[in-house]
C-alpha positions as CSV (number, residue, x, y, z in Angstrom):
1,M,28.7,-13.3,-13.9
2,Q,24.9,-14.0,-14.1
3,A,22.4,-11.4,-13.0
4,Q,20.6,-12.2,-9.7
5,T,16.9,-12.8,-10.0
6,I,14.0,-13.3,-7.6
7,T,10.5,-14.4,-8.1
8,G,7.3,-13.0,-6.7
9,T,3.5,-12.7,-7.0
10,L,1.5,-9.8,-8.3
11,P,-1.7,-9.5,-6.2
12,H,-3.8,-8.4,-9.1
13,G,-1.7,-9.5,-12.1
14,L,-1.0,-8.2,-15.6
15,V,-3.5,-8.9,-18.3
16,I,-1.7,-9.4,-21.6
17,T,-3.6,-10.5,-24.7
18,G,-6.4,-11.8,-22.5
19,T,-4.2,-13.9,-20.2
20,L,-3.8,-13.1,-16.5
21,Y,-0.2,-13.3,-15.3
22,T,0.4,-13.2,-11.6
23,G,3.8,-14.7,-11.1
24,F,6.9,-12.8,-12.0
25,E,10.7,-13.1,-12.2
26,M,12.8,-9.9,-11.9
27,R,16.5,-9.5,-12.3
28,E,18.9,-6.9,-10.8
29,A,19.1,-3.5,-12.5
30,F,22.0,-2.7,-14.8
31,L,23.4,0.7,-15.2
32,A,21.9,0.9,-18.8
33,D,18.5,0.1,-17.3
34,M,18.8,2.9,-14.8
35,I,19.9,5.4,-17.5
36,E,17.1,4.5,-19.9
37,A,14.5,4.6,-17.1
38,E,15.7,8.0,-16.0
39,V,15.4,9.4,-19.6
40,D,12.0,7.9,-20.1
41,A,10.8,9.2,-16.7
42,G,12.0,12.7,-17.4
43,G,14.6,12.4,-14.6
44,A,15.3,10.4,-11.5
45,T,13.5,13.0,-9.4
46,N,10.2,11.7,-10.8
47,G,10.4,8.9,-8.3
48,I,7.3,6.7,-9.0
49,H,7.7,7.0,-12.8
50,Y,11.4,6.3,-12.6
51,S,10.8,3.2,-10.4
52,A,8.1,1.9,-12.7
53,Q,10.2,2.5,-15.8
54,L,13.1,0.6,-14.1
55,A,10.8,-2.2,-13.0
56,V,9.6,-3.0,-16.5
57,R,13.2,-3.2,-17.7
58,Q,14.1,-5.6,-14.8
59,L,11.2,-8.0,-15.5
60,V,12.4,-11.2,-17.0
61,K,9.0,-12.9,-17.4
62,V,5.5,-13.2,-16.0
63,T,3.7,-16.5,-15.6
64,S,0.0,-17.4,-15.5
65,A,-1.7,-20.0,-13.2
66,D,-1.7,-22.5,-16.1
67,G,2.0,-22.1,-16.8
68,Q,2.0,-19.8,-19.7
69,E,4.9,-17.4,-19.8
70,Y,5.3,-13.9,-21.3
71,K,8.9,-12.7,-21.6
72,G,8.3,-9.1,-22.8
73,P,8.6,-6.5,-23.9
74,F,7.1,-4.9,-20.8
75,V,5.8,-1.4,-20.6
76,V,4.6,0.7,-17.7
77,G,1.0,0.8,-19.0
78,M,0.8,-3.0,-18.3
79,V,1.0,-2.3,-14.5
80,K,-2.6,-1.1,-13.7
81,K,-2.9,-1.7,-9.9
82,R,-1.0,0.0,-7.1
83,G,-0.6,-3.4,-5.3
84,D,1.2,-4.8,-8.4
85,F,3.5,-1.8,-8.5
86,V,4.2,-2.2,-4.8
87,A,5.1,-5.9,-5.3
88,L,7.5,-5.0,-8.1
89,R,9.0,-2.2,-6.1
90,Q,9.6,-4.5,-3.1
91,A,11.3,-6.9,-5.4
92,Q,13.5,-4.1,-6.7
93,L,14.5,-3.2,-3.2
94,K,15.3,-6.8,-2.3
95,L,17.5,-7.1,-5.4
96,D,19.2,-3.9,-4.5
97,N,20.0,-5.3,-1.1
98,L,21.2,-8.6,-2.5
99,G,23.5,-6.6,-4.9
100,N,25.0,-4.6,-2.1
101,D,26.1,-7.7,-0.1
102,E,29.8,-8.3,0.1
103,P,31.0,-10.3,-3.0
104,S,32.3,-13.7,-2.4
105,V,36.0,-14.3,-3.1
106,I,35.0,-16.1,-6.3
107,D,32.6,-13.4,-7.5
108,S,35.1,-10.6,-7.0
109,T,38.3,-11.8,-8.6
110,G,38.3,-15.5,-8.8
111,T,41.5,-15.6,-6.7
112,P,41.5,-15.8,-2.9
113,S,43.3,-12.9,-1.2
114,S,46.1,-13.7,1.3
């Protein structure tokens, strides 16, 4: 089963080695991502830090206007502006909702139920 991904735009963008990246692709969170993010954030009760730690683990890549791609590693310090964090957080919530949809018959067992 492949991880679900979505794409989005960062209003301010991430500057990495002098290149501005405003497009992003994010995948759904895995349990290991959540555990690592919780440890690095000092606990899940540190809401914003936990969400940011999780977001950088979920990022697949960022893209620039001229088509350059950066595929990580990503760290929280790369996200400088509140608007960019909000865009990533909204993508996380959308992915959470997609992941909570009812699985199709094929996704769940591969065999139709009777």
